[in-house]
DRENTIMI-816702 format. One record per residue (C-alpha): x, y, z. Coordinates in pm, 1 decimal. Example, Ala and Ser with C-alpha at 12.3 -4.5 7.8 and 13.67 -1.06 7.14 Angstrom:
<pts>
+----------+----------+----------+
!       c1 !       c2 !       c3 !
+----------+----------+----------+
!   1230.0 !   -450.0 !    780.0 !
!   1367.0 !   -106.0 !    714.0 !
+----------+----------+----------+
</pts>
This chain:
<pts>
+----------+----------+----------+
!       c1 !       c2 !       c3 !
+----------+----------+----------+
!  -5311.0 !  -1178.5 !  -4226.8 !
!  -5339.3 !   -806.1 !  -4159.8 !
!  -5089.0 !   -557.8 !  -4066.8 !
!  -5149.9 !   -469.6 !  -3705.2 !
!  -5128.9 !    -77.6 !  -3662.8 !
!  -5085.3 !     52.9 !  -3321.0 !
!  -5177.2 !    400.9 !  -3444.6 !
!  -5503.7 !    310.3 !  -3547.5 !
!  -5584.4 !    114.3 !  -3208.3 !
!  -5480.0 !    445.6 !  -2991.5 !
!  -5686.8 !    661.8 !  -3242.1 !
!  -5995.3 !    442.1 !  -3229.5 !
!  -5981.5 !    448.5 !  -2828.9 !
!  -5927.0 !    834.5 !  -2830.2 !
!  -6222.0 !    870.8 !  -3047.5 !
!  -6456.8 !    660.8 !  -2881.4 !
!  -6367.3 !    830.3 !  -2546.3 !
!  -6203.4 !    527.8 !  -2370.4 !
!  -5873.4 !    520.8 !  -2224.2 !
!  -5574.2 !    408.4 !  -2450.4 !
!  -5358.2 !    116.5 !  -2359.3 !
!  -5029.9 !    174.7 !  -2235.4 !
!  -4892.0 !    -71.3 !  -2509.0 !
!  -5006.6 !    170.9 !  -2785.9 !
!  -4853.4 !    486.1 !  -2632.4 !
!  -4544.0 !    394.9 !  -2470.1 !
!  -4310.4 !    454.7 !  -2758.0 !
!  -4122.2 !    146.4 !  -2762.2 !
!  -4178.2 !   -221.2 !  -2768.0 !
!  -4158.5 !   -411.5 !  -2424.7 !
!  -3857.3 !   -580.4 !  -2400.5 !
!  -3490.8 !   -634.7 !  -2213.3 !
!  -3280.5 !   -493.4 !  -2481.0 !
!  -3237.3 !   -134.0 !  -2321.7 !
!  -3178.9 !   -276.3 !  -1972.8 !
!  -2919.7 !   -516.5 !  -2158.1 !
!  -2735.8 !   -222.6 !  -2303.3 !
!  -2751.2 !    -23.9 !  -2010.4 !
!  -2576.0 !   -290.0 !  -1816.9 !
!  -2321.7 !   -360.3 !  -2097.5 !
!  -2248.8 !     21.1 !  -2115.8 !
!  -2215.2 !     65.5 !  -1723.4 !
!  -1983.1 !   -245.4 !  -1733.3 !
!  -1764.5 !    -83.1 !  -1988.7 !
!  -1748.9 !    246.0 !  -1837.7 !
!  -1638.5 !     68.1 !  -1518.2 !
!  -1370.3 !   -125.8 !  -1687.2 !
!  -1253.1 !    189.4 !  -1858.4 !
!  -1220.0 !    390.7 !  -1562.4 !
!  -1043.4 !    118.7 !  -1350.8 !
!   -822.0 !     44.3 !  -1645.1 !
!   -735.8 !    455.9 !  -1667.9 !
!   -660.7 !    447.9 !  -1281.2 !
!   -456.1 !    135.1 !  -1298.7 !
!   -223.0 !    307.8 !  -1576.6 !
!   -209.2 !    632.8 !  -1429.2 !
!   -180.4 !    511.9 !  -1073.7 !
!    206.5 !    470.9 !  -1107.5 !
!    250.1 !    821.4 !  -1230.8 !
!     79.8 !    937.7 !   -914.5 !
!    285.7 !    731.3 !   -691.5 !
!    601.8 !    899.8 !   -818.0 !
!    502.5 !   1249.7 !   -798.7 !
!    642.0 !   1279.1 !   -417.9 !
!    975.3 !   1140.6 !   -422.0 !
!   1054.5 !   1237.3 !    -54.5 !
!    762.0 !   1053.3 !    104.0 !
!    843.1 !   1056.1 !    479.8 !
!   1059.4 !   1335.5 !    486.2 !
!    806.4 !   1603.4 !    492.0 !
!    898.6 !   1722.4 !    839.2 !
!   1242.4 !   1789.1 !    702.3 !
!   1091.3 !   2015.0 !    394.6 !
!    848.4 !   2202.5 !    656.2 !
!   1137.7 !   2324.1 !    836.9 !
!   1207.8 !   2579.8 !    549.9 !
!    875.5 !   2720.5 !    612.9 !
!    839.2 !   2740.6 !    981.2 !
!    745.5 !   3066.5 !   1127.2 !
!    912.8 !   3022.2 !   1453.9 !
!   1227.0 !   3221.2 !   1473.0 !
!   1492.5 !   3026.5 !   1638.8 !
!   1638.2 !   3174.3 !   1922.7 !
!   1908.2 !   3455.3 !   1876.6 !
!   2245.5 !   3354.6 !   2034.1 !
!   2380.0 !   3613.5 !   2307.6 !
!   2734.4 !   3734.1 !   2361.0 !
!   2874.7 !   3546.0 !   2678.4 !
!   2921.4 !   3779.5 !   2958.9 !
!   3237.3 !   3719.1 !   3166.8 !
+----------+----------+----------+
</pts>
């Protein structure tokens, strides 16, 4: 049994002036290993991001302690001046 050498297959095709088969110049063997790796890593990243969101979500909810009272807080920054009281004229 002889060793199959992809380099010599591609070199022979180049020297003979014919096109080189894609399987010899691809750089990797065909297979589904890369696709599986990409799916697993994308799933792991999604699980990690969701986990971080669930852990930090409670902390973000407690940053605004006066939810619903924002109208009271904006009164301090209201630019419209209240009417000035006038002296009663009798």
